[in-house]
C-alpha positions, 0 to 999 in steps of 0.5 A, spaced: 480 489 555 482 497 555 487 499 549 491 505 548 490 505 541 485 502 537 486 502 529 481 501 524 483 498 518 488 493 516 491 496 509 498 499 509 497 505 513 494 501 519 499 495 519 505 500 519 501 505 524 500 499 529 507 497 528 510 504 530 505 505 536 507 498 538 515 500 538 513 506 542 511 501 547 503 502 547 498 497 547 495 497 540 489 493 537 488 493 529 481 491 527 480 489 520 473 488 517 476 483 512 483 480 512 489 484 512 491 487 505 484 485 503 482 492 501 485 497 497 492 496 499 492 488 497 489 491 490 495 496 488 499 495 481 505 492 484 510 499 483 514 501 489 515 508 486 521 512 485 517 518 485 519 519 478 512 519 476 510 525 480 516 530 479 512 535 475 505 535 477 506 533 485 513 534 487 512 533 495 509 526 493 515 525 489 520 526 494 516 522 499 516 516 495 523 517 493 525 516 500 520 511 502 522 507 496 529 506 499 527 505 506 522 499 504 527 496 500 532 496 506 527 494 512 523 489 507 528 486 502 524 479 502 518 483 499 522 487 494 524 486 487 529 491 485 527 491 477 529 499 476 524 502 471 524 506 464 520 512 462 519 512 455 517 517 450 513 514 444 510 520 441 513 527 440 509 530 445 512 525 450 519 527 447 517 535 449 515 533 456 523 530 457 526 536 459 521 538 464 521 531 467 529 531 467 528 538 471 523 535 476 528 529 477 533 533 479 529 538 484 527 531 487 534 529 487 532 522 484 537 518 481 536 518 473 540 516 467 539 517 460 539 511 456 541 510 448 534 507 445 538 502 442 541 500 448 534 500 451 531 495 446 537 490 447 536 490 454 528 490 453 527 486 447 519 487 447 520 495 448 517 499 442 523 499 437 521 506 435 521 509 442 524 516 442 527 517 448 529 513 455 530 515 462 532 510 467 529 511 474 530 507 481 523 504 480 522 497 484 517 492 485 513 490 491 509 484 493 504 487 496 500 482 500 507 479 503 509 486 505 502 487 509 503 481 512 510 482 514 508 488 517 502 485 521 506 480 524 512 485 526 507 489 530 504 483 533 511 481 535 512 488 538 505 487 542 500 489 538 494 485 537 491 483 530 484 482 529 481 480 522 473 479 521 472 485 525 468 490 522 467 497 526 459 498 525 459 504 531 462 508 535 460 510 542 461 517 544 461 520 551 462 528 551 467 529 546 471 523 546 470 516 543 469 511 549 469 504 545 468 501 538 462 497 536 465 491 532 461 486 529 465 479 529 465 476 522 467 470 525 462 469 530 456 474 528 456 477 534 457 484 537 463 486 541 466 492 544 473 495 544 475 500 549 481 505 547 484 512 549 485 513 542 482 511 535 485 511 529 481 511 522 485 508 517 480 505 513 482 508 506 476 509 502 471 507 507 474 512 512 468 517 511 463 511 513 468 511 520 468 518 521 460 518 520 459 514 526 463 519 530 458 525 527 464 528 523 465 529 515 472 526 512 472 529 505 475 523 501 475 522 493 474 515 492 477 514 485 477 507 482 483 504 478 483 498 473 489 494 472 489 488 467 494 482 468 497 478 462 500 471 462 507 472 461 512 477 464 514 482 458 519 486 461 525 486 466 523 493 468 517 497 470 516 501 463 512 508 464 510 512 459 514 519 459 508 524 460 504 527 465 500 522 470 495 519 465 491 513 464 494 507 462 501 509 463 505 503 467 507 496 465 509 492 472 513 486 471 510 482 477 513 475 478 512 471 472 506 476 469 505 483 467 500 488 470 498 494 466 495 500 469 491 504 471 485 508 470 482 513 475 474 514 475 471 517 481 466 512 484 460 513 489 461 506 493 468 503 494 464 496 495 460 496 488 465 496 482 464 495 475 470 493 470 468 494 463 471 490 456 473 497 454 477 498 460 481 492 458 481 494 451 484 501 453 489 499 457 492 494 452 492 499 447 495 504 451 500 499 454 502 496 447 504 503 445 510 502 449 510 494 449 507 492 442 507 484 444 502 486 449 497 487 444 498 479 443 498 477 450 493 473 453 489 477 459 488 473 465 484 477 469 482 484 471 481 487 478 480 494 481 481 498 487 479 504 490 484 510 492 482 514 498 484 521 495 484 528 498 478 531 495 479 538 492 474 542 489 474 542 481 479 537 481 478 530 477 481 523 480 487 523 475 489 530 477 488 530 485 494 529 489 497 523 491 500 526 498 496 524 504 493 528 510 493 526 517 487 530 521 486 530 528 479 532 530 477 537 535 471 533 536 471 527 538 478 529 540 481 522 541 480 520 533 485 521 528 484 520 521 488 519 514 486 521 507 490 520 501 497 517 500 500 511 496 502 504 498 509 506 497 508 512 503 504 507 508 510 507 513 511 514 513 503 515 514 504 510 520 509 514 523 505 521 522 499 518 525 503 515 531 506 522 532 499 525 533 497 519 537 503 520 541 502 527 542 495 526 545 497 521 550 503 524 552 508 519 549 515 522 548 518 516 544 520 517 537 518 513 531 523 507 529 520 504 523 525 507 519 530 502 521 526 496 524 527 490 519 520 487 518 519 479 519 520 475 514 527 478 512 531 473 516 526 467 516 530 462 520 531 467 526 524 470 525 520 464 527 524 462 533 518 464 538 512 461 534 509 455 536 512 448 534 507 446 529 508 453 525 515 452 525 515 445 522 511 447 516 515 454 515 521 450 515 519 444 511 520 449 505 527 450 506 532 447 501 526 445 496 524 447 490 519 452 493 523 455 498 522 462 495 515 461 493 513 458 500 514 465 503 507 467 502 504 461 504 509 461 510 507 468 512 499 467 511 500 461 516 503 465 521 498 471 520 493 465 521 496 463 528 497 470 530 490 472 529 488 466 533 492 468 538 490 475 538 482 473 539 484 469 545 488 474 548 482 479 547 477 474 550 474 473 543 472 465 542 476 462 535 
């Protein structure tokens, strides 16, 4: 089967690129070596950035996050919890940063409100009663896997095929173009070929490996971040430390648990990560300065992900920009890669990648993902085109105690259905 575009990587950048291109009428296949959201995107800390974190050190990324925060909340309300966020000053140094922080918020046009510390502690009883200043910003929580699956299903509905367990292990090149991707079918163990006019490298921290198959270099700084999950939800809002971006500066209320993050350590291999006891103790110590109850809270687990940051000479993982860069390669000329970015800006990355692909293919249609409501926002109408067995299982959650909790189960079931169907349509056995 010949495609207009083959997208390598089923994280937030890949699924939104697939949706964007499918909405432009192109024939798209998404190839994910594991499962949708199984990599970096499915291991983020749950924050839908308001942009406030970056207003001083990374203003371009701050403005992008601020806009995308509003867009994602509009097109995917079923996966967003509008918690709001507090930035809190704990030390004198934090307090000294306040004026610069507020100036940055104004420049980025991010809504904010100075909160009396006594009112803040009444609103958030677990907040350190000794905080010296509190600023409220429009941070939100996003349920990562649900957003990713919703976007993948939406892409399929618009005509894209979604293939999991499809690891690209080689690229066949003729002259100055890639003709096909060599794909290991993890479900069956054999090797397939996928032909396309354009290939999109959205493999995150593995993008360098994919580019290497084409004989080119994509300079990525793979940076590991550790997050710790605690048993209870200790805050209504996202709690941030009012200081320049640093390790251990955010506590996210994710469902019924709390997630403390994060660290930034450059690693050699994104598949070989080690979380130490020191990491957990450090994050707990930092977090307990904002929320003292964290020091007494049982740790459920810790996990890590690898950010595919833009490599900048002399810059560490913490200092590196959280912006992204889309690269249209000269040779092979039909390969487009993305480096960097954040989960919050995944839709925007998809739009920019789709713009580059459209230029190459001579397609004039513009992006529509800013206004395209994702699957799952209106479940009763969204499921009408699915098979009856899937519809009956999805509907079984309606009117029950687990109607809301059933969303991720329903989305996962539907994803399984569309992957099975996609494999059949591409001619792969299931």
